[in-house]
C-alpha positions, 0 to 999 in steps of 0.5 A: 822839877818841883811844884815850887817852880810853877806859878803860885796860881797853879800850885794849889790845883796840882797839890790837891790832885785835881789835874790827875783826877781830871785826866783819869776820868777822861781815860776811864769814861770810854768803852772800846776795843782796849777793854778786851785786851789782856794787860801784860808788862813788857819788861825792861832791858829785853829789846823792843820785840817780845816773842811768846810761845804757846803750847798746843795739846796732844790728840786724844787716846781712844784706842786701848793698848795691845797686850802683846806689844806691852813689852820692853822698856817702852811698853809698846808706846811711841812718844808723842810731842805737842805742837807749839806756836809763836806770836810777837808783840812789839812796843812803840812810843806814842805821845802828844802835847799841848802848850798853855801860855799863862799870859794869854790864858790869864782869864780862867787859867785854872779851868783851861789847865784842867781842860787841857788835861781832860782833852789830853786824856781823851786823845790818849784813850782814843789813840790806844783804842784805835791801836787796839782795834787795828791790832784786833781786826788785822789778823781777822781779815786774814785769808779772806779776799776776792779776785780783783782782775779777771785772768785773760787766760789760765795762769799761776798769778791772781791779783787780789784785793787783800793779801793779809793771811796769805803771806805766812804759814805756820811751820813748826809753830813759827810764822814763815813766809809762804813759799817752798816748804811753807805752802798753803792751800787756798780756794779760788772760786770753786777749786783748791790751789797750792799757794807758793807766794804773795807779793804786795802791789807797789801802789796799794789799792786795797778797798779793805781797812788797812788792807794790802792789795797784791798778787798771789802765786800758785804752783799750778795754773788757775782757770779763768772761771776761778780767776774771774773778778769778784770770785771769793779767795779763801785760805784753809787757815782763814779767820771766820767772817760771818755775813747775812744770807751766806755772802762769801765776800765783802763785795757780794754784800747787797741791799737787804744784807742787814745785821740779824740776830741769827748772824750774831748767834752764828758767830757765838756758835763759832767761838764755842766750837773753838772752845774760846773762853768767855769774858766774864761769862759772855762774849763781847760784841763791839758794834756801831750805833747803826748796827745796833739799830738794825739789830733792834729792827730784826724780827727774830730779835723783837720776837724773842723779847715780845711780851716779856715782863722785863720789857725788856732790860735790853730795850730799857737799858740800851745795848749794855746788856748780857743775853744770848751769850753776848755783851753789846758794847757800842763804839764809834771806832768801828770800821765803816767802809764804802761798798766796793761796787754799790754807790752810796752803800756802806759796809759795817763790821761788828766783831764778837770777841772772847778772852785772850783775843787781844794782848796789850803790852805796857812797857814796865819802865814808863815811870821808873825813877830815872825817867820820872824823878821823884820831884817831877810832875809825871803821873801814870794813869791807866798805863799812860803817863801824864807829864806837866812841865814847868815854864822854861821859856825865856819869859817863864810863861808857857807850860807844857802838858803832855802824855805818852805811852810805850807799848803795843798790841797783838792778837795771838794765834791758836793754830795748834787748836784743830780738829785733832785736839778739839773735834769741833774746832776749825783750822783757822789760825786766829780763833778768838774773835769772829768778824761780822760784815753787813750793809748799813 
């Protein structure tokens, strides 16, 4: 479809590129979770799901070779193999549209046209930011939950608030449903048990954002003292979650458990223990304005900058400042949740991320010639397609302004990085981010 098919009043706007620039400004003006994603093209003609394989490391060699065994063709050496792990990224189609009636919008037609483009751009940016947030947070909730209902007597099944992180275990690098050879050690209350199954409830009643309530099945009976409502349930491969005052689960947070500098520094230390690479020299910390306000009120935070001649750029420039290994990025997309038991209390979740915590796959064929012919008004802006369709209704009055994106996000695992290869590393499957929970 060519520009000549549009009303004459709109042709100069389109020809001068105003519409595309308006759309791009709206997309690039927002800071959020998508910023930390590594962008990759999802090639054409390979289906809707892509499985990638990541190679692990081999253990260090600290013992010298024994001269007496240095014989034969193998010189006394035993071949070693490195571990591998797989993660999957799937693409989906997302789109929205707005109609513009040339007759009813006769007054200020140019500004209305551009306004629609700007609003479409903001909607696209926010939508992708929330998709990135969901893909980032879901695995980092994994393996951390609590008992929902107290056992009436010792038994093998325990109802929990969230079964994410308990449904699969890595077997030869592949995420395999828990059961049989794919068992998982889980701490319930004060004791360790072997998990052999996880079943989601027919009606989801989880209190966690995007959580999945369900029942965990173990190979042996769980005692009543361990299976008491509110007790912490943690997998050995659980993602790290930092909470003030060493609270062990979300429901245990109480009044006074505010965000502190010490909690964030613990998160930084955890990332460094796992050798997580930084993003341009520091780790990104995404937090909402209330979390930021609590941090500014923290005594350790204030004392650190007291009397400094910089007065500090942290206070002068707000939260976009690099210090203590952190770059603070305020966002209004952070998860905010009502406390499961304390009326009126709210749980907030900053997250500290390193490089590679999130991957964005953009479908490479979004603007190909067969999808976007040369004379069509389709512009690819920051990976999102903006489409402007000429009036094709009977009266030739209604213009359609739309956007679409074909792609997906995923958080890759690092299960092969463990204390055998990096002595300070943890056993968490997902290591490149640390979530922080606090009351606010």
